[in-house]
C-alpha positions as CSV (number, residue, x, y, z in Angstrom):
1,M,-0.7,-7.5,-18.7
2,R,0.3,-5.0,-21.4
3,C,0.4,-1.5,-20.0
4,L,1.0,1.9,-21.7
5,V,2.2,4.8,-19.5
6,T,2.3,8.3,-21.0
7,G,4.6,10.7,-19.3
8,A,6.7,7.7,-18.4
9,A,9.9,9.7,-17.7
10,G,8.4,12.1,-15.3
11,F,8.4,12.1,-11.5
12,L,5.3,9.9,-11.2
13,G,5.4,8.1,-14.5
14,S,8.9,6.7,-13.8
15,H,7.8,5.3,-10.4
16,L,4.7,3.8,-12.0
17,C,6.7,2.1,-14.7
18,E,9.0,0.6,-12.1
19,R,6.2,-0.7,-10.0
20,L,4.3,-2.2,-13.0
21,L,7.5,-4.0,-14.0
22,Q,7.9,-5.3,-10.4
23,E,4.4,-6.7,-10.7
24,G,5.3,-8.6,-13.8
25,H,3.6,-6.5,-16.4
26,E,4.9,-5.5,-19.8
27,V,5.3,-1.7,-20.0
28,L,5.4,0.6,-23.0
29,G,6.5,4.1,-21.9
30,I,6.0,7.3,-23.8
31,D,7.4,10.8,-23.1
32,A,8.0,13.9,-25.2
33,F,10.7,15.3,-23.0
34,I,9.1,18.8,-23.4
35,P,11.7,21.1,-21.8
36,Y,9.5,22.3,-18.9
37,Y,12.6,21.4,-17.0
38,D,16.0,19.9,-17.9
39,P,15.4,16.7,-20.0
40,A,18.5,15.2,-18.4
41,V,16.5,14.9,-15.1
42,K,13.9,12.7,-16.9
43,E,16.7,10.6,-18.4
44,R,18.0,9.9,-14.9
45,N,14.5,9.0,-13.8
46,L,14.5,6.0,-16.2
47,A,18.1,5.0,-15.7
48,D,17.4,1.8,-13.8
49,I,14.8,0.5,-16.3
50,W,16.0,1.4,-19.7
51,K,17.2,-2.1,-20.5
52,H,14.6,-4.1,-18.6
53,P,13.4,-6.9,-20.9
54,R,9.7,-6.0,-20.4
55,F,10.1,-2.3,-20.9
56,R,9.9,-0.5,-24.2
57,F,10.2,3.3,-24.5
58,Y,9.2,5.8,-27.3
59,R,10.2,9.4,-27.3
60,L,7.3,11.0,-29.0
61,D,4.7,13.8,-28.6
62,L,1.1,12.8,-28.2
63,R,0.1,16.0,-29.9
64,H,1.7,15.1,-33.2
65,A,2.7,11.4,-33.4
66,D,0.7,8.6,-35.0
67,L,-0.5,6.7,-32.0
68,R,-2.3,3.8,-33.6
69,D,0.5,1.3,-33.4
70,I,1.4,2.5,-29.9
71,V,-2.0,1.8,-28.4
72,Q,-2.6,-1.4,-30.4
73,G,-2.9,-4.4,-28.0
74,Q,-2.6,-2.4,-24.8
75,E,-4.8,-3.7,-21.9
76,Y,-4.2,-0.8,-19.5
77,V,-3.5,2.8,-20.4
78,F,-2.2,5.1,-17.7
79,H,-2.4,8.7,-19.0
80,L,-0.1,10.8,-16.8
81,A,1.4,13.0,-19.6
82,A,0.5,16.6,-19.0
83,M,2.0,20.1,-18.7
84,P,2.2,20.5,-14.9
85,G,2.7,23.5,-12.6
86,L,1.3,26.8,-11.9
87,V,3.3,29.9,-12.8
88,Q,4.0,29.0,-16.5
89,A,0.4,28.2,-17.1
90,W,-0.5,31.9,-17.2
91,H,2.1,32.7,-19.8
92,D,1.8,29.6,-22.1
93,F,-1.8,28.7,-22.3
94,E,-1.3,27.2,-25.8
95,G,1.2,24.8,-24.3
96,Y,-1.2,23.8,-21.5
97,W,-4.1,23.5,-23.9
98,T,-2.3,21.4,-26.4
99,C,-0.5,19.1,-23.9
100,N,-3.4,18.6,-21.5
101,V,-6.4,18.7,-23.8
102,L,-5.4,18.1,-27.5
103,A,-3.0,15.4,-26.5
104,T,-5.6,13.7,-24.4
105,H,-8.1,13.9,-27.3
106,R,-5.6,12.3,-29.8
107,L,-4.8,9.5,-27.3
108,L,-8.5,8.8,-26.7
109,E,-9.2,8.7,-30.5
110,A,-6.3,6.3,-31.0
111,V,-7.6,4.1,-28.2
112,R,-11.1,4.1,-29.6
113,Q,-9.9,3.0,-33.0
114,C,-7.3,0.5,-32.1
115,A,-7.2,-0.8,-28.5
116,S,-9.8,-3.5,-28.6
117,P,-8.6,-5.5,-25.6
118,L,-8.5,-2.4,-23.3
119,R,-9.5,-3.2,-19.8
120,R,-9.0,0.2,-18.1
121,F,-8.1,3.7,-19.2
122,L,-6.8,5.5,-16.1
123,Y,-6.8,9.3,-16.4
124,I,-4.5,10.9,-13.9
125,S,-6.1,14.2,-12.8
126,T,-5.4,16.6,-10.0
127,S,-6.8,18.3,-6.9
128,S,-6.5,21.5,-8.9
129,V,-9.9,20.7,-10.6
130,Y,-11.6,21.6,-7.2
131,G,-10.2,25.1,-7.1
132,R,-9.0,27.2,-4.2
133,Y,-10.3,24.9,-1.4
134,A,-10.0,21.2,-2.2
135,S,-11.1,19.6,1.0
136,G,-13.6,16.8,0.9
137,D,-14.7,13.9,-1.2
138,E,-15.2,13.4,-4.9
139,V,-18.5,15.2,-5.1
140,L,-17.0,18.6,-4.3
141,P,-17.8,21.3,-6.8
142,L,-15.3,21.6,-9.6
143,K,-14.1,25.2,-9.7
144,P,-10.5,25.3,-11.0
145,I,-8.7,28.7,-10.6
146,S,-5.7,28.2,-12.8
147,P,-5.2,27.3,-16.5
148,Y,-3.6,24.1,-15.3
149,G,-6.7,23.1,-13.4
150,V,-9.0,24.2,-16.2
151,T,-7.2,22.1,-18.8
152,K,-6.9,19.1,-16.6
153,L,-10.7,19.3,-15.9
154,A,-11.3,19.6,-19.7
155,G,-9.3,16.4,-20.1
156,E,-11.6,14.7,-17.5
157,H,-14.6,15.8,-19.5
158,L,-13.2,14.5,-22.8
159,C,-12.5,11.1,-21.1
160,R,-16.1,11.0,-19.8
161,A,-17.5,11.9,-23.2
162,H,-15.6,8.9,-24.7
163,A,-16.8,6.7,-21.9
164,E,-20.4,7.7,-22.5
165,A,-20.2,7.6,-26.3
166,F,-17.9,4.6,-26.9
167,G,-17.8,2.6,-23.7
168,L,-14.3,3.6,-22.7
169,P,-13.5,1.7,-19.4
170,L,-12.5,4.9,-17.6
171,V,-11.2,5.4,-14.1
172,V,-10.2,9.0,-13.0
173,L,-7.6,9.5,-10.3
174,R,-7.2,12.9,-8.7
175,Y,-3.7,13.2,-7.1
176,F,-3.2,15.5,-4.1
177,S,0.3,17.1,-3.6
178,V,2.6,14.2,-4.2
179,Y,6.2,14.4,-3.0
180,G,9.2,12.1,-2.6
181,P,12.3,11.1,-4.6
182,R,12.4,12.4,-8.3
183,Q,10.0,15.2,-7.5
184,R,10.1,17.8,-10.2
185,P,12.6,20.7,-9.7
186,D,9.8,23.3,-9.8
187,M,7.8,21.7,-6.9
188,A,7.9,23.3,-3.5
189,Y,9.5,20.6,-1.4
190,Y,12.2,20.1,-4.0
191,R,13.0,23.8,-4.0
192,F,13.0,24.0,-0.2
193,I,15.4,21.1,0.2
194,R,17.7,22.4,-2.5
195,A,17.8,25.8,-0.9
196,L,18.8,24.3,2.4
197,L,21.4,22.0,0.9
198,L,23.0,25.0,-0.9
199,E,22.4,27.4,2.0
200,E,20.3,29.6,-0.2
201,P,17.1,31.5,0.8
202,I,13.8,29.6,0.6
203,T,11.1,31.6,-1.3
204,V,7.7,31.6,0.4
205,Y,4.8,32.9,-1.6
206,G,2.0,34.6,0.3
207,D,1.7,34.2,4.0
208,G,2.9,30.6,4.1
209,F,-0.2,29.3,5.7
210,Q,-1.4,27.5,2.6
211,V,-2.3,23.9,3.6
212,R,-1.5,20.7,1.7
213,G,-2.5,17.2,2.3
214,N,0.7,15.4,1.5
215,T,1.0,12.1,-0.5
216,Y,4.2,10.2,-0.5
217,V,5.0,8.9,-4.0
218,S,4.9,5.2,-3.1
219,D,1.5,5.5,-1.5
220,C,0.3,7.3,-4.6
221,I,1.6,4.6,-6.9
222,E,0.1,1.9,-4.7
223,A,-3.3,3.5,-5.1
224,T,-2.8,3.7,-8.8
225,I,-2.0,0.0,-9.1
226,R,-5.1,-0.9,-7.1
227,A,-7.2,1.3,-9.3
228,M,-6.5,-1.2,-12.1
229,E,-9.3,-3.2,-10.5
230,A,-11.7,-0.4,-10.0
231,L,-15.1,-0.4,-11.7
232,P,-15.2,1.7,-14.9
233,G,-16.8,5.0,-14.3
234,E,-15.3,5.6,-10.8
235,T,-13.4,8.7,-9.7
236,Y,-11.1,8.6,-6.7
237,N,-9.2,11.2,-4.7
238,I,-5.6,10.0,-3.9
239,G,-4.1,11.8,-0.9
240,G,-2.1,11.2,2.2
241,G,-3.4,11.5,5.7
242,E,-1.3,14.4,7.0
243,A,-2.0,18.1,6.3
244,A,0.7,20.8,6.8
245,T,1.3,24.4,6.1
246,V,4.4,25.7,4.3
247,W,5.8,26.8,7.6
248,D,5.2,23.2,9.0
249,I,7.2,21.8,6.1
250,I,10.1,24.2,6.6
251,R,10.3,23.5,10.3
252,K,10.4,19.7,9.6
253,L,13.1,20.2,7.0
254,E,15.1,22.3,9.4
255,A,14.9,19.5,12.0
256,I,15.9,16.8,9.4
257,S,18.9,18.9,8.1
258,G,20.0,20.6,11.3
259,R,20.1,23.8,9.3
260,K,18.2,27.1,9.8
261,A,16.3,28.3,6.8
262,R,16.6,31.8,5.5
263,V,13.3,32.9,4.0
264,R,12.5,35.3,1.2
265,H,8.9,36.5,0.9
266,E,7.1,36.9,-2.4
267,P,3.5,37.9,-3.2
268,P,0.9,35.1,-3.5
269,R,0.9,33.4,-6.9
270,P,-2.3,33.7,-9.0
271,G,-4.2,30.4,-9.1
272,D,-2.5,28.9,-6.0
273,Q,-4.7,26.7,-3.9
274,R,-5.3,27.8,-0.3
275,Y,-6.3,24.5,1.3
276,T,-6.2,20.9,0.0
277,F,-6.8,17.8,1.9
278,A,-8.3,14.7,0.3
279,D,-11.2,12.7,1.7
280,T,-10.1,9.2,0.5
281,S,-12.9,7.2,2.2
282,K,-14.2,5.9,-1.1
283,L,-10.7,4.7,-2.1
284,R,-10.3,3.0,1.2
285,I,-13.7,1.3,1.0
286,H,-13.5,0.2,-2.6
287,L,-9.9,-0.8,-2.9
288,D,-8.7,-1.3,0.7
289,W,-6.0,1.4,0.3
290,Q,-4.5,3.6,3.0
291,P,-1.3,5.7,3.1
292,R,1.7,4.0,4.8
293,I,4.5,6.6,4.8
294,S,4.4,9.4,7.4
295,L,5.2,12.9,6.4
296,E,8.4,13.0,8.4
297,E,9.6,9.7,7.0
298,G,8.7,10.8,3.5
299,L,10.6,14.1,3.8
300,R,13.6,12.3,5.1
301,Q,13.6,10.0,2.1
302,Q,13.3,12.9,-0.3
303,W,16.1,14.8,1.5
304,A,18.4,11.8,1.2
305,W,17.6,11.4,-2.5
306,Q,18.2,15.1,-3.2
307,E,21.5,15.1,-1.3
308,R,22.7,12.2,-3.5
309,E,21.5,13.9,-6.6
310,L,23.3,17.1,-5.8
311,A,26.5,15.2,-5.3
312,L,26.2,13.7,-8.8
313,T,25.6,17.1,-10.6
C-alpha cells in the first residue's frame, strides 16, 4: 500500500514510518522541521530509513506547500504533523493555530481534490481534547483546557466536516501519554531521565500527583497499524494499561538508575491535565488490540536509549 505520513521525522512519526516499511508498504514522509526543538534530533530519528528503497521524504510545510502531487495516489494518510506541547501554546497561539488547524485544512483540501484511491485518512488526535480529567471512553465530553487541546479538537472537527460533506474515510485516534525511545526533549519522562543522567535537579510542576495512563510507543504504533482496517467514522482512544503519578515515575526511574533524584518544585502549569487514563475497550473489541509493554520495561528501554543518545552528543 502507498502510505503518506505527515510529521514523519518526529517521535511517533518516525516509529510509524519504520513499522509501515517493515509491513511492506511504500512510505512517503513529510516534515517541516519546525524548530520547536533541535532539528538535528529529528534527523537522527530517520537515520536508519533515509535510504530505504520504499521510503521517500519531503521536507516541506503543510501550511504553505503545494500538496497536490504529494497526496496523489496515496491509499492511506496518517496525519501526525502538529505543534505539540503545553507551555509554548500560551505564547504562540498563531503557531498552534496554523500548524494544527490551517495545515490540517490544506491537507484535507488536497486529499479531497487529488487522492481518489484513498482508503483511510487517520487523524492523530490527543487526550487533551477531553480536558482536565480524561478518564473514560470515547464519549467523554470534549472540554480542552489548553490552546494545544483546542486546536487539536478543531482539527478533528475539520476532518469530520470533510467526512460528512465529501465522504472522507476518516478514523480518529486519540493518543494518551506516549513514551519510549525518541521521545521529544520537552516531554516529562525525557526530562526526568536526562536530569538523572546528568545529576541535575528534576523539575516537578504542581504537587506531582497528576496521573497519566502511560502508552509505550510500540503499543501505540501497533494500535495505529490496526486502525488501518477500522471502519470509517470511528474514533478510538489509544492508551496503556498502567496509570502512575509523577512521583511514581520518579521512584521507578530511581530504581532503574540506582540514583537519587533531586527535585525542584515549580507552580502548576496552566492547561496541564490532572488525570488521564484511557478506556480502550472499543479498540480491544473492534481491532483485538491490547498493550504489551509494562511501564517498568518501557521506562528501562527509554533509559537505555537516552543513555546511548547522551553518549553520542
